[in-house]
PDB file of N, CA, C and O in Angstrom, chain B, residues numbered from 101:
ATOM      1  N   UNK B 101       0.855  -1.173   0.023  1.00  0.00           N
ATOM      2  CA  UNK B 101       0.017  -0.026  -0.007  1.00  0.00           C
ATOM      3  C   UNK B 101       0.876   1.245   0.002  1.00  0.00           C
ATOM      4  O   UNK B 101       1.907   1.301   0.672  1.00  0.00           O
ATOM      5  N   UNK B 102       0.447   2.243  -0.736  1.00  0.00           N
ATOM      6  CA  UNK B 102       1.212   3.513  -0.848  1.00  0.00           C
ATOM      7  C   UNK B 102       0.848   4.359   0.377  1.00  0.00           C
ATOM      8  O   UNK B 102      -0.310   4.741   0.547  1.00  0.00           O
ATOM      9  N   UNK B 103       1.823   4.645   1.216  1.00  0.00           N
ATOM     10  CA  UNK B 103       1.661   5.449   2.401  1.00  0.00           C
ATOM     11  C   UNK B 103       0.969   6.761   2.123  1.00  0.00           C
ATOM     12  O   UNK B 103       0.153   7.216   2.924  1.00  0.00           O
ATOM     13  N   UNK B 104       1.284   7.376   0.996  1.00  0.00           N
ATOM     14  CA  UNK B 104       0.811   8.708   0.689  1.00  0.00           C
ATOM     15  C   UNK B 104      -0.648   8.762   0.264  1.00  0.00           C
ATOM     16  O   UNK B 104      -1.197   9.850   0.091  1.00  0.00           O
ATOM     17  N   UNK B 105      -1.288   7.607   0.092  1.00  0.00           N
ATOM     18  CA  UNK B 105      -2.687   7.551  -0.258  1.00  0.00           C
ATOM     19  C   UNK B 105      -3.580   7.131   0.910  1.00  0.00           C
ATOM     20  O   UNK B 105      -4.802   7.047   0.781  1.00  0.00           O
ATOM     21  N   UNK B 106      -2.925   6.864   2.083  1.00  0.00           N
ATOM     22  CA  UNK B 106      -3.736   6.414   3.221  1.00  0.00           C
ATOM     23  C   UNK B 106      -4.448   7.573   3.911  1.00  0.00           C
ATOM     24  O   UNK B 106      -3.942   8.695   3.905  1.00  0.00           O
ATOM     25  N   UNK B 107      -5.579   7.327   4.488  1.00  0.00           N
ATOM     26  CA  UNK B 107      -6.272   8.398   5.262  1.00  0.00           C
ATOM     27  C   UNK B 107      -5.405   8.982   6.381  1.00  0.00           C
ATOM     28  O   UNK B 107      -5.455  10.179   6.663  1.00  0.00           O
ATOM     29  N   UNK B 108      -4.603   8.104   7.018  1.00  0.00           N
ATOM     30  CA  UNK B 108      -3.765   8.574   8.099  1.00  0.00           C
ATOM     31  C   UNK B 108      -2.727   9.592   7.622  1.00  0.00           C
ATOM     32  O   UNK B 108      -2.476  10.586   8.303  1.00  0.00           O
ATOM     33  N   UNK B 109      -2.118   9.346   6.443  1.00  0.00           N
ATOM     34  CA  UNK B 109      -1.149  10.283   5.874  1.00  0.00           C
ATOM     35  C   UNK B 109      -1.863  11.590   5.433  1.00  0.00           C
ATOM     36  O   UNK B 109      -1.357  12.688   5.666  1.00  0.00           O
ATOM     37  N   UNK B 110      -3.003  11.452   4.816  1.00  0.00           N
ATOM     38  CA  UNK B 110      -3.740  12.636   4.338  1.00  0.00           C
ATOM     39  C   UNK B 110      -4.079  13.565   5.487  1.00  0.00           C
ATOM     40  O   UNK B 110      -3.952  14.783   5.363  1.00  0.00           O
ATOM     41  N   UNK B 111      -4.513  12.993   6.619  1.00  0.00           N
ATOM     42  CA  UNK B 111      -4.755  13.803   7.827  1.00  0.00           C
ATOM     43  C   UNK B 111      -3.471  14.423   8.369  1.00  0.00           C
ATOM     44  O   UNK B 111      -3.424  15.614   8.677  1.00  0.00           O
ATOM     45  N   UNK B 112      -2.420  13.589   8.481  1.00  0.00           N
ATOM     46  CA  UNK B 112      -1.153  14.094   9.036  1.00  0.00           C
ATOM     47  C   UNK B 112      -0.601  15.219   8.170  1.00  0.00           C
ATOM     48  O   UNK B 112      -0.079  16.203   8.696  1.00  0.00           O
ATOM     49  N   UNK B 113      -0.707  15.089   6.863  1.00  0.00           N
ATOM     50  CA  UNK B 113      -0.186  16.157   5.913  1.00  0.00           C
ATOM     51  C   UNK B 113      -0.862  17.458   6.213  1.00  0.00           C
ATOM     52  O   UNK B 113      -0.209  18.499   6.271  1.00  0.00           O
ATOM     53  N   UNK B 114      -2.185  17.422   6.409  1.00  0.00           N
ATOM     54  CA  UNK B 114      -2.933  18.679   6.717  1.00  0.00           C
ATOM     55  C   UNK B 114      -2.468  19.270   8.040  1.00  0.00           C
ATOM     56  O   UNK B 114      -2.275  20.481   8.152  1.00  0.00           O
ATOM     57  N   UNK B 115      -2.291  18.421   9.032  1.00  0.00           N
ATOM     58  CA  UNK B 115      -1.839  18.884  10.348  1.00  0.00           C
ATOM     59  C   UNK B 115      -0.499  19.623  10.217  1.00  0.00           C
ATOM     60  O   UNK B 115      -0.336  20.705  10.780  1.00  0.00           O
ATOM     61  N   UNK B 116       0.460  19.047   9.477  1.00  0.00           N
ATOM     62  CA  UNK B 116       1.774  19.619   9.318  1.00  0.00           C
ATOM     63  C   UNK B 116       1.727  20.932   8.500  1.00  0.00           C
ATOM     64  O   UNK B 116       2.388  21.912   8.842  1.00  0.00           O
ATOM     65  N   UNK B 117       0.946  20.926   7.436  1.00  0.00           N
ATOM     66  CA  UNK B 117       0.827  22.175   6.638  1.00  0.00           C
ATOM     67  C   UNK B 117       0.202  23.294   7.509  1.00  0.00           C
ATOM     68  O   UNK B 117       0.646  24.441   7.463  1.00  0.00           O
ATOM     69  N   UNK B 118      -0.812  22.949   8.286  1.00  0.00           N
ATOM     70  CA  UNK B 118      -1.395  23.956   9.188  1.00  0.00           C
ATOM     71  C   UNK B 118      -0.394  24.450  10.224  1.00  0.00           C
ATOM     72  O   UNK B 118      -0.285  25.646  10.497  1.00  0.00           O
ATOM     73  N   UNK B 119       0.356  23.459  10.810  1.00  0.00           N
ATOM     74  CA  UNK B 119       1.373  23.853  11.813  1.00  0.00           C
ATOM     75  C   UNK B 119       2.383  24.855  11.263  1.00  0.00           C
ATOM     76  O   UNK B 119       2.805  25.778  11.959  1.00  0.00           O
ATOM     77  N   UNK B 120       2.767  24.655   9.989  1.00  0.00           N
ATOM     78  CA  UNK B 120       3.746  25.526   9.359  1.00  0.00           C
ATOM     79  C   UNK B 120       3.065  26.689   8.583  1.00  0.00           C
ATOM     80  O   UNK B 120       3.699  27.360   7.768  1.00  0.00           O
ATOM     81  N   UNK B 121       1.815  26.894   8.849  1.00  0.00           N
ATOM     82  CA  UNK B 121       1.025  27.980   8.237  1.00  0.00           C
ATOM     83  C   UNK B 121       1.092  27.966   6.720  1.00  0.00           C
ATOM     84  O   UNK B 121       1.081  29.014   6.074  1.00  0.00           O
ATOM     85  N   UNK B 122       1.164  26.736   6.147  1.00  0.00           N
ATOM     86  CA  UNK B 122       1.162  26.515   4.713  1.00  0.00           C
ATOM     87  C   UNK B 122       2.280  27.246   4.000  1.00  0.00           C
ATOM     88  O   UNK B 122       2.146  27.593   2.827  1.00  0.00           O
ATOM     89  N   UNK B 123       3.383  27.485   4.694  1.00  0.00           N
ATOM     90  CA  UNK B 123       4.564  28.167   4.174  1.00  0.00           C
ATOM     91  C   UNK B 123       5.767  27.230   4.193  1.00  0.00           C
ATOM     92  O   UNK B 123       5.922  26.410   5.098  1.00  0.00           O
ATOM     93  N   UNK B 124       6.600  27.368   3.190  1.00  0.00           N
ATOM     94  CA  UNK B 124       7.839  26.602   3.056  1.00  0.00           C
ATOM     95  C   UNK B 124       8.807  26.971   4.167  1.00  0.00           C
ATOM     96  O   UNK B 124       9.212  28.128   4.278  1.00  0.00           O
ATOM     97  N   UNK B 125       9.174  26.020   4.974  1.00  0.00           N
ATOM     98  CA  UNK B 125      10.102  26.354   6.113  1.00  0.00           C
ATOM     99  C   UNK B 125      11.507  26.652   5.668  1.00  0.00           C
ATOM    100  O   UNK B 125      12.210  27.404   6.344  1.00  0.00           O
ATOM    101  N   UNK B 126      11.956  26.088   4.542  1.00  0.00           N
ATOM    102  CA  UNK B 126      13.269  26.439   4.029  1.00  0.00           C
ATOM    103  C   UNK B 126      13.292  27.859   3.491  1.00  0.00           C
ATOM    104  O   UNK B 126      14.201  28.625   3.810  1.00  0.00           O
ATOM    105  N   UNK B 127      12.362  28.201   2.724  1.00  0.00           N
ATOM    106  CA  UNK B 127      12.275  29.580   2.186  1.00  0.00           C
ATOM    107  C   UNK B 127      12.164  30.596   3.292  1.00  0.00           C
ATOM    108  O   UNK B 127      12.770  31.665   3.229  1.00  0.00           O
ATOM    109  N   UNK B 128      11.357  30.249   4.349  1.00  0.00           N
ATOM    110  CA  UNK B 128      11.151  31.133   5.470  1.00  0.00           C
ATOM    111  C   UNK B 128      12.462  31.468   6.162  1.00  0.00           C
ATOM    112  O   UNK B 128      12.612  32.569   6.693  1.00  0.00           O
ATOM    113  N   UNK B 129      13.415  30.540   6.166  1.00  0.00           N
ATOM    114  CA  UNK B 129      14.696  30.806   6.782  1.00  0.00           C
ATOM    115  C   UNK B 129      15.434  32.022   6.158  1.00  0.00           C
ATOM    116  O   UNK B 129      16.265  32.672   6.793  1.00  0.00           O
ATOM    117  N   UNK B 130      15.083  32.285   4.886  1.00  0.00           N
ATOM    118  CA  UNK B 130      15.716  33.390   4.131  1.00  0.00           C
ATOM    119  C   UNK B 130      14.755  34.550   3.939  1.00  0.00           C
ATOM    120  O   UNK B 130      14.962  35.394   3.068  1.00  0.00           O
ATOM    121  N   UNK B 131      13.718  34.594   4.739  1.00  0.00           N
ATOM    122  CA  UNK B 131      12.800  35.727   4.697  1.00  0.00           C
ATOM    123  C   UNK B 131      11.817  35.711   3.576  1.00  0.00           C
ATOM    124  O   UNK B 131      11.128  36.707   3.351  1.00  0.00           O
ATOM    125  N   UNK B 132      11.719  34.593   2.841  1.00  0.00           N
ATOM    126  CA  UNK B 132      10.781  34.485   1.723  1.00  0.00           C
ATOM    127  C   UNK B 132       9.459  33.909   2.233  1.00  0.00           C
ATOM    128  O   UNK B 132       9.435  33.155   3.206  1.00  0.00           O
ATOM    129  N   UNK B 133       8.398  34.260   1.588  1.00  0.00           N
ATOM    130  CA  UNK B 133       7.122  33.677   1.869  1.00  0.00           C
ATOM    131  C   UNK B 133       6.633  32.923   0.648  1.00  0.00           C
ATOM    132  O   UNK B 133       6.016  33.483  -0.258  1.00  0.00           O
ATOM    133  N   UNK B 134       6.939  31.606   0.657  1.00  0.00           N
ATOM    134  CA  UNK B 134       6.566  30.745  -0.449  1.00  0.00           C
ATOM    135  C   UNK B 134       5.584  29.682   0.054  1.00  0.00           C
ATOM    136  O   UNK B 134       5.802  29.065   1.097  1.00  0.00           O
ATOM    137  N   UNK B 135       4.527  29.485  -0.685  1.00  0.00           N
ATOM    138  CA  UNK B 135       3.531  28.469  -0.294  1.00  0.00           C
ATOM    139  C   UNK B 135       4.138  27.072  -0.270  1.00  0.00           C
ATOM    140  O   UNK B 135       4.866  26.693  -1.187  1.00  0.00           O
ATOM    141  N   UNK B 136       3.852  26.338   0.732  1.00  0.00           N
ATOM    142  CA  UNK B 136       4.282  24.941   0.881  1.00  0.00           C
ATOM    143  C   UNK B 136       3.246  24.072   0.092  1.00  0.00           C
ATOM    144  O   UNK B 136       2.034  24.263   0.197  1.00  0.00           O
ATOM    145  N   UNK B 137       3.786  23.122  -0.690  1.00  0.00           N
ATOM    146  CA  UNK B 137       2.908  22.191  -1.421  1.00  0.00           C
ATOM    147  C   UNK B 137       3.209  20.738  -1.039  1.00  0.00           C
ATOM    148  O   UNK B 137       2.483  19.826  -1.437  1.00  0.00           O
ATOM    149  N   UNK B 138       4.274  20.527  -0.271  1.00  0.00           N
ATOM    150  CA  UNK B 138       4.762  19.176   0.052  1.00  0.00           C
ATOM    151  C   UNK B 138       5.041  19.079   1.535  1.00  0.00           C
ATOM    152  O   UNK B 138       5.442  20.057   2.166  1.00  0.00           O
ATOM    153  N   UNK B 139       4.829  17.893   2.093  1.00  0.00           N
ATOM    154  CA  UNK B 139       5.335  17.595   3.417  1.00  0.00           C
ATOM    155  C   UNK B 139       6.424  16.584   3.274  1.00  0.00           C
ATOM    156  O   UNK B 139       6.216  15.470   2.792  1.00  0.00           O
ATOM    157  N   UNK B 140       7.609  16.997   3.707  1.00  0.00           N
ATOM    158  CA  UNK B 140       8.886  16.260   3.513  1.00  0.00           C
ATOM    159  C   UNK B 140       9.179  15.436   4.772  1.00  0.00           C
ATOM    160  O   UNK B 140       8.998  15.925   5.887  1.00  0.00           O
ATOM    161  N   UNK B 141       9.629  14.190   4.599  1.00  0.00           N
ATOM    162  CA  UNK B 141      10.160  13.388   5.688  1.00  0.00           C
ATOM    163  C   UNK B 141      11.662  13.702   5.783  1.00  0.00           C
ATOM    164  O   UNK B 141      12.444  13.383   4.888  1.00  0.00           O
ATOM    165  N   UNK B 142      12.023  14.326   6.882  1.00  0.00           N
ATOM    166  CA  UNK B 142      13.427  14.732   7.116  1.00  0.00           C
ATOM    167  C   UNK B 142      14.291  13.449   7.122  1.00  0.00           C
ATOM    168  O   UNK B 142      15.293  13.392   6.409  1.00  0.00           O
ATOM    169  N   UNK B 143      13.930  12.450   7.892  1.00  0.00           N
ATOM    170  CA  UNK B 143      14.533  11.121   7.798  1.00  0.00           C
ATOM    171  C   UNK B 143      13.574  10.371   6.840  1.00  0.00           C
ATOM    172  O   UNK B 143      12.412  10.155   7.185  1.00  0.00           O
ATOM    173  N   UNK B 144      14.047   9.980   5.658  1.00  0.00           N
ATOM    174  CA  UNK B 144      13.164   9.352   4.669  1.00  0.00           C
ATOM    175  C   UNK B 144      12.503   8.079   5.217  1.00  0.00           C
ATOM    176  O   UNK B 144      13.105   7.349   6.004  1.00  0.00           O
ATOM    177  N   UNK B 145      11.305   7.831   4.807  1.00  0.00           N
ATOM    178  CA  UNK B 145      10.533   6.636   5.191  1.00  0.00           C
ATOM    179  C   UNK B 145      11.359   5.359   4.910  1.00  0.00           C
ATOM    180  O   UNK B 145      11.317   4.410   5.692  1.00  0.00           O
ATOM    181  N   UNK B 146      12.087   5.343   3.823  1.00  0.00           N
ATOM    182  CA  UNK B 146      12.934   4.145   3.464  1.00  0.00           C
ATOM    183  C   UNK B 146      13.988   3.878   4.497  1.00  0.00           C
ATOM    184  O   UNK B 146      14.449   2.748   4.652  1.00  0.00           O
ATOM    185  N   UNK B 147      14.380   4.935   5.218  1.00  0.00           N
ATOM    186  CA  UNK B 147      15.454   4.775   6.264  1.00  0.00           C
ATOM    187  C   UNK B 147      14.898   4.413   7.602  1.00  0.00           C
ATOM    188  O   UNK B 147      15.542   3.685   8.358  1.00  0.00           O
ATOM    189  N   UNK B 148      13.689   4.908   7.936  1.00  0.00           N
ATOM    190  CA  UNK B 148      13.131   4.579   9.250  1.00  0.00           C
ATOM    191  C   UNK B 148      11.606   4.799   9.181  1.00  0.00           C
ATOM    192  O   UNK B 148      11.112   5.919   9.311  1.00  0.00           O
ATOM    193  N   UNK B 149      10.896   3.704   8.975  1.00  0.00           N
ATOM    194  CA  UNK B 149       9.438   3.756   8.844  1.00  0.00           C
ATOM    195  C   UNK B 149       8.771   4.232  10.125  1.00  0.00           C
ATOM    196  O   UNK B 149       7.674   4.788  10.077  1.00  0.00           O
ATOM    197  N   UNK B 150       9.408   4.025  11.258  1.00  0.00           N
ATOM    198  CA  UNK B 150       8.843   4.415  12.543  1.00  0.00           C
ATOM    199  C   UNK B 150       8.652   5.931  12.606  1.00  0.00           C
ATOM    200  O   UNK B 150       7.835   6.404  13.396  1.00  0.00           O
ATOM    201  N   UNK B 151       9.368   6.696  11.809  1.00  0.00           N
ATOM    202  CA  UNK B 151       9.263   8.146  11.848  1.00  0.00           C
ATOM    203  C   UNK B 151       8.314   8.710  10.843  1.00  0.00           C
ATOM    204  O   UNK B 151       8.200   9.929  10.718  1.00  0.00           O
ATOM    205  N   UNK B 152       7.609   7.839  10.101  1.00  0.00           N
ATOM    206  CA  UNK B 152       6.701   8.312   9.020  1.00  0.00           C
ATOM    207  C   UNK B 152       5.688   9.299   9.463  1.00  0.00           C
ATOM    208  O   UNK B 152       5.336  10.190   8.691  1.00  0.00           O
ATOM    209  N   UNK B 153       5.174   9.192  10.713  1.00  0.00           N
ATOM    210  CA  UNK B 153       4.110  10.058  11.170  1.00  0.00           C
ATOM    211  C   UNK B 153       4.487  10.895  12.373  1.00  0.00           C
ATOM    212  O   UNK B 153       3.611  11.438  13.047  1.00  0.00           O
ATOM    213  N   UNK B 154       5.783  11.012  12.658  1.00  0.00           N
ATOM    214  CA  UNK B 154       6.277  11.794  13.786  1.00  0.00           C
ATOM    215  C   UNK B 154       6.399  13.268  13.350  1.00  0.00           C
ATOM    216  O   UNK B 154       7.110  13.598  12.401  1.00  0.00           O
ATOM    217  N   UNK B 155       5.690  14.125  14.066  1.00  0.00           N
ATOM    218  CA  UNK B 155       5.592  15.545  13.652  1.00  0.00           C
ATOM    219  C   UNK B 155       6.992  16.189  13.500  1.00  0.00           C
ATOM    220  O   UNK B 155       7.231  16.944  12.558  1.00  0.00           O
ATOM    221  N   UNK B 156       7.882  15.889  14.411  1.00  0.00           N
ATOM    222  CA  UNK B 156       9.212  16.521  14.329  1.00  0.00           C
ATOM    223  C   UNK B 156      10.020  16.108  13.116  1.00  0.00           C
ATOM    224  O   UNK B 156      10.999  16.764  12.761  1.00  0.00           O
ATOM    225  N   UNK B 157       9.601  14.992  12.464  1.00  0.00           N
ATOM    226  CA  UNK B 157      10.315  14.482  11.290  1.00  0.00           C
ATOM    227  C   UNK B 157       9.679  15.025   9.997  1.00  0.00           C
ATOM    228  O   UNK B 157      10.110  14.674   8.899  1.00  0.00           O
ATOM    229  N   UNK B 158       8.679  15.859  10.129  1.00  0.00           N
ATOM    230  CA  UNK B 158       7.926  16.335   8.955  1.00  0.00           C
ATOM    231  C   UNK B 158       8.068  17.842   8.787  1.00  0.00           C
ATOM    232  O   UNK B 158       8.048  18.588   9.766  1.00  0.00           O
ATOM    233  N   UNK B 159       8.213  18.284   7.537  1.00  0.00           N
ATOM    234  CA  UNK B 159       8.549  19.646   7.218  1.00  0.00           C
ATOM    235  C   UNK B 159       7.781  20.105   5.998  1.00  0.00           C
ATOM    236  O   UNK B 159       7.800  19.420   4.975  1.00  0.00           O
ATOM    237  N   UNK B 160       7.127  21.202   6.065  1.00  0.00           N
ATOM    238  CA  UNK B 160       6.389  21.773   4.951  1.00  0.00           C
ATOM    239  C   UNK B 160       7.363  22.477   4.024  1.00  0.00           C
ATOM    240  O   UNK B 160       8.158  23.300   4.476  1.00  0.00           O
ATOM    241  N   UNK B 161       7.315  22.165   2.720  1.00  0.00           N
ATOM    242  CA  UNK B 161       8.238  22.727   1.752  1.00  0.00           C
ATOM    243  C   UNK B 161       7.540  23.038   0.457  1.00  0.00           C
ATOM    244  O   UNK B 161       6.510  22.446   0.136  1.00  0.00           O
ATOM    245  N   UNK B 162       8.104  23.976  -0.296  1.00  0.00           N
ATOM    246  CA  UNK B 162       7.644  24.224  -1.654  1.00  0.00           C
ATOM    247  C   UNK B 162       8.305  23.126  -2.519  1.00  0.00           C
ATOM    248  O   UNK B 162       9.221  22.434  -2.071  1.00  0.00           O
ATOM    249  N   UNK B 163       7.822  22.988  -3.753  1.00  0.00           N
ATOM    250  CA  UNK B 163       8.303  21.951  -4.619  1.00  0.00           C
ATOM    251  C   UNK B 163       9.807  22.084  -4.923  1.00  0.00           C
ATOM    252  O   UNK B 163      10.519  21.082  -4.987  1.00  0.00           O
ATOM    253  N   UNK B 164      10.276  23.306  -5.106  1.00  0.00           N
ATOM    254  CA  UNK B 164      11.672  23.573  -5.392  1.00  0.00           C
ATOM    255  C   UNK B 164      12.570  23.164  -4.215  1.00  0.00           C
ATOM    256  O   UNK B 164      13.598  22.517  -4.409  1.00  0.00           O
ATOM    257  N   UNK B 165      12.174  23.545  -3.004  1.00  0.00           N
ATOM    258  CA  UNK B 165      13.022  23.172  -1.836  1.00  0.00           C
ATOM    259  C   UNK B 165      12.963  21.686  -1.594  1.00  0.00           C
ATOM    260  O   UNK B 165      13.961  21.090  -1.189  1.00  0.00           O
ATOM    261  N   UNK B 166      11.786  21.051  -1.838  1.00  0.00           N
ATOM    262  CA  UNK B 166      11.694  19.630  -1.653  1.00  0.00           C
ATOM    263  C   UNK B 166      12.655  18.888  -2.581  1.00  0.00           C
ATOM    264  O   UNK B 166      13.340  17.949  -2.179  1.00  0.00           O
ATOM    265  N   UNK B 167      12.681  19.331  -3.811  1.00  0.00           N
ATOM    266  CA  UNK B 167      13.594  18.702  -4.764  1.00  0.00           C
ATOM    267  C   UNK B 167      15.058  18.865  -4.337  1.00  0.00           C
ATOM    268  O   UNK B 167      15.888  17.996  -4.603  1.00  0.00           O
ATOM    269  N   UNK B 168      15.364  19.976  -3.679  1.00  0.00           N
ATOM    270  CA  UNK B 168      16.743  20.226  -3.222  1.00  0.00           C
ATOM    271  C   UNK B 168      17.165  19.363  -2.023  1.00  0.00           C
ATOM    272  O   UNK B 168      18.342  19.309  -1.666  1.00  0.00           O
ATOM    273  N   UNK B 169      16.183  18.692  -1.411  1.00  0.00           N
ATOM    274  CA  UNK B 169      16.471  17.843  -0.250  1.00  0.00           C
ATOM    275  C   UNK B 169      16.943  16.413  -0.638  1.00  0.00           C
ATOM    276  O   UNK B 169      17.544  15.712   0.175  1.00  0.00           O
ATOM    277  N   UNK B 170      16.669  16.016  -1.841  1.00  0.00           N
ATOM    278  CA  UNK B 170      16.925  14.665  -2.304  1.00  0.00           C
ATOM    279  C   UNK B 170      17.759  14.700  -3.576  1.00  0.00           C
ATOM    280  O   UNK B 170      17.562  15.569  -4.425  1.00  0.00           O
ATOM    281  N   UNK B 171      18.686  13.764  -3.709  1.00  0.00           N
ATOM    282  CA  UNK B 171      19.328  13.507  -4.991  1.00  0.00           C
ATOM    283  C   UNK B 171      18.436  12.516  -5.700  1.00  0.00           C
ATOM    284  O   UNK B 171      18.330  11.360  -5.289  1.00  0.00           O
ATOM    285  N   UNK B 172      17.786  12.968  -6.776  1.00  0.00           N
ATOM    286  CA  UNK B 172      16.780  12.181  -7.459  1.00  0.00           C
ATOM    287  C   UNK B 172      17.376  10.988  -8.168  1.00  0.00           C
ATOM    288  O   UNK B 172      16.625  10.073  -8.504  1.00  0.00           O
ATOM    289  N   UNK B 173      18.658  10.932  -8.418  1.00  0.00           N
ATOM    290  CA  UNK B 173      19.305   9.794  -9.038  1.00  0.00           C
ATOM    291  C   UNK B 173      19.604   8.681  -7.998  1.00  0.00           C
ATOM    292  O   UNK B 173      19.295   7.511  -8.222  1.00  0.00           O
ATOM    293  N   UNK B 174      20.192   9.064  -6.900  1.00  0.00           N
ATOM    294  CA  UNK B 174      20.574   8.059  -5.881  1.00  0.00           C
ATOM    295  C   UNK B 174      19.535   7.903  -4.837  1.00  0.00           C
ATOM    296  O   UNK B 174      19.612   6.948  -4.063  1.00  0.00           O
ATOM    297  N   UNK B 175      18.538   8.790  -4.750  1.00  0.00           N
ATOM    298  CA  UNK B 175      17.499   8.813  -3.745  1.00  0.00           C
ATOM    299  C   UNK B 175      18.046   8.999  -2.333  1.00  0.00           C
ATOM    300  O   UNK B 175      17.393   8.643  -1.352  1.00  0.00           O
ATOM    301  N   UNK B 176      19.284   9.574  -2.238  1.00  0.00           N
ATOM    302  CA  UNK B 176      19.861   9.901  -0.951  1.00  0.00           C
ATOM    303  C   UNK B 176      19.610  11.382  -0.650  1.00  0.00           C
ATOM    304  O   UNK B 176      19.327  12.166  -1.555  1.00  0.00           O
ATOM    305  N   UNK B 177      19.715  11.751   0.613  1.00  0.00           N
ATOM    306  CA  UNK B 177      19.596  13.121   1.029  1.00  0.00           C
ATOM    307  C   UNK B 177      20.791  13.941   0.527  1.00  0.00           C
ATOM    308  O   UNK B 177      21.931  13.478   0.537  1.00  0.00           O
ATOM    309  N   UNK B 178      20.502  15.147   0.098  1.00  0.00           N
ATOM    310  CA  UNK B 178      21.541  16.058  -0.270  1.00  0.00           C
ATOM    311  C   UNK B 178      22.172  16.666   0.950  1.00  0.00           C
ATOM    312  O   UNK B 178      21.765  16.340   2.065  1.00  0.00           O
ATOM    313  N   UNK B 179      23.145  17.533   0.797  1.00  0.00           N
ATOM    314  CA  UNK B 179      23.726  18.225   1.907  1.00  0.00           C
ATOM    315  C   UNK B 179      22.656  19.060   2.656  1.00  0.00           C
ATOM    316  O   UNK B 179      22.647  19.139   3.885  1.00  0.00           O
ATOM    317  N   UNK B 180      21.790  19.657   1.886  1.00  0.00           N
ATOM    318  CA  UNK B 180      20.688  20.465   2.483  1.00  0.00           C
ATOM    319  C   UNK B 180      19.736  19.569   3.278  1.00  0.00           C
ATOM    320  O   UNK B 180      19.311  19.903   4.384  1.00  0.00           O
ATOM    321  N   UNK B 181      19.424  18.440   2.687  1.00  0.00           N
ATOM    322  CA  UNK B 181      18.575  17.468   3.410  1.00  0.00           C
ATOM    323  C   UNK B 181      19.194  16.971   4.666  1.00  0.00           C
ATOM    324  O   UNK B 181      18.502  16.820   5.673  1.00  0.00           O
ATOM    325  N   UNK B 182      20.504  16.702   4.653  1.00  0.00           N
ATOM    326  CA  UNK B 182      21.217  16.242   5.824  1.00  0.00           C
ATOM    327  C   UNK B 182      21.311  17.364   6.868  1.00  0.00           C
ATOM    328  O   UNK B 182      21.285  17.097   8.069  1.00  0.00           O
ATOM    329  N   UNK B 183      21.418  18.595   6.416  1.00  0.00           N
ATOM    330  CA  UNK B 183      21.453  19.722   7.342  1.00  0.00           C
ATOM    331  C   UNK B 183      20.180  19.839   8.165  1.00  0.00           C
ATOM    332  O   UNK B 183      20.237  20.191   9.344  1.00  0.00           O
ATOM    333  N   UNK B 184      19.027  19.546   7.559  1.00  0.00           N
ATOM    334  CA  UNK B 184      17.766  19.558   8.329  1.00  0.00           C
ATOM    335  C   UNK B 184      17.740  18.434   9.317  1.00  0.00           C
ATOM    336  O   UNK B 184      17.165  18.611  10.391  1.00  0.00           O
ATOM    337  N   UNK B 185      18.318  17.287   9.041  1.00  0.00           N
ATOM    338  CA  UNK B 185      18.388  16.182   9.993  1.00  0.00           C
ATOM    339  C   UNK B 185      19.142  16.681  11.217  1.00  0.00           C
ATOM    340  O   UNK B 185      18.696  16.465  12.344  1.00  0.00           O
ATOM    341  N   UNK B 186      20.241  17.323  11.022  1.00  0.00           N
ATOM    342  CA  UNK B 186      21.063  17.873  12.124  1.00  0.00           C
ATOM    343  C   UNK B 186      20.352  18.986  12.842  1.00  0.00           C
ATOM    344  O   UNK B 186      20.328  19.013  14.072  1.00  0.00           O
ATOM    345  N   UNK B 187      19.776  19.901  12.105  1.00  0.00           N
ATOM    346  CA  UNK B 187      19.060  21.045  12.626  1.00  0.00           C
ATOM    347  C   UNK B 187      17.934  20.655  13.582  1.00  0.00           C
ATOM    348  O   UNK B 187      17.699  21.314  14.595  1.00  0.00           O
ATOM    349  N   UNK B 188      17.249  19.573  13.234  1.00  0.00           N
ATOM    350  CA  UNK B 188      16.103  19.140  14.019  1.00  0.00           C
ATOM    351  C   UNK B 188      16.522  18.107  15.069  1.00  0.00           C
ATOM    352  O   UNK B 188      15.692  17.654  15.857  1.00  0.00           O
ATOM    353  N   UNK B 189      17.838  17.723  15.082  1.00  0.00           N
ATOM    354  CA  UNK B 189      18.292  16.779  16.079  1.00  0.00           C
ATOM    355  C   UNK B 189      17.768  15.381  15.921  1.00  0.00           C
ATOM    356  O   UNK B 189      17.568  14.663  16.901  1.00  0.00           O
ATOM    357  N   UNK B 190      17.549  14.999  14.701  1.00  0.00           N
ATOM    358  CA  UNK B 190      16.977  13.673  14.390  1.00  0.00           C
ATOM    359  C   UNK B 190      18.032  12.647  14.105  1.00  0.00           C
ATOM    360  O   UNK B 190      19.152  12.990  13.726  1.00  0.00           O
ATOM    361  N   UNK B 191      17.695  11.398  14.280  1.00  0.00           N
ATOM    362  CA  UNK B 191      18.511  10.310  13.841  1.00  0.00           C
ATOM    363  C   UNK B 191      17.558   9.237  13.358  1.00  0.00           C
ATOM    364  O   UNK B 191      16.396   9.210  13.764  1.00  0.00           O
ATOM    365  N   UNK B 192      18.044   8.334  12.480  1.00  0.00           N
ATOM    366  CA  UNK B 192      17.142   7.354  11.932  1.00  0.00           C
ATOM    367  C   UNK B 192      16.570   6.349  12.982  1.00  0.00           C
ATOM    368  O   UNK B 192      15.682   5.559  12.664  1.00  0.00           O
ATOM    369  N   UNK B 193      17.082   6.395  14.200  1.00  0.00           N
ATOM    370  CA  UNK B 193      16.577   5.473  15.192  1.00  0.00           C
ATOM    371  C   UNK B 193      15.839   6.173  16.328  1.00  0.00           C
ATOM    372  O   UNK B 193      15.663   5.619  17.412  1.00  0.00           O
ATOM    373  N   UNK B 194      15.425   7.372  16.060  1.00  0.00           N
ATOM    374  CA  UNK B 194      14.649   8.213  17.019  1.00  0.00           C
ATOM    375  C   UNK B 194      13.292   7.528  17.275  1.00  0.00           C
ATOM    376  O   UNK B 194      12.592   7.142  16.338  1.00  0.00           O
ATOM    377  N   UNK B 195      12.946   7.389  18.536  1.00  0.00           N
ATOM    378  CA  UNK B 195      11.669   6.811  18.887  1.00  0.00           C
ATOM    379  C   UNK B 195      10.585   7.944  18.999  1.00  0.00           C
ATOM    380  O   UNK B 195      10.916   9.118  19.159  1.00  0.00           O
ATOM    381  N   UNK B 196       9.331   7.557  18.911  1.00  0.00           N
ATOM    382  CA  UNK B 196       8.237   8.530  18.982  1.00  0.00           C
ATOM    383  C   UNK B 196       8.202   9.196  20.377  1.00  0.00           C
ATOM    384  O   UNK B 196       7.349  10.046  20.634  1.00  0.00           O
TER     385      UNK B 196
END
């Protein structure tokens, strides 16, 4: 089953977008007001499924910033994506 089509994810996505006032948190760091269209898993689901619904692991982003978090060829986090892991004090083994 695709996580992103489940009712649980759809509800969680709305909660996170509301929490972040529907604004991209990466753009906000630079004083920009860009609408968020995506909820990003700071620690990717493929790395730690336990964090899939943990609020602190979720970040509202615009499409451009979301693309900058992942290397789309290797599917690994970019330096920017890794920076958010550090910034939020997360690790792949963080418990709820």
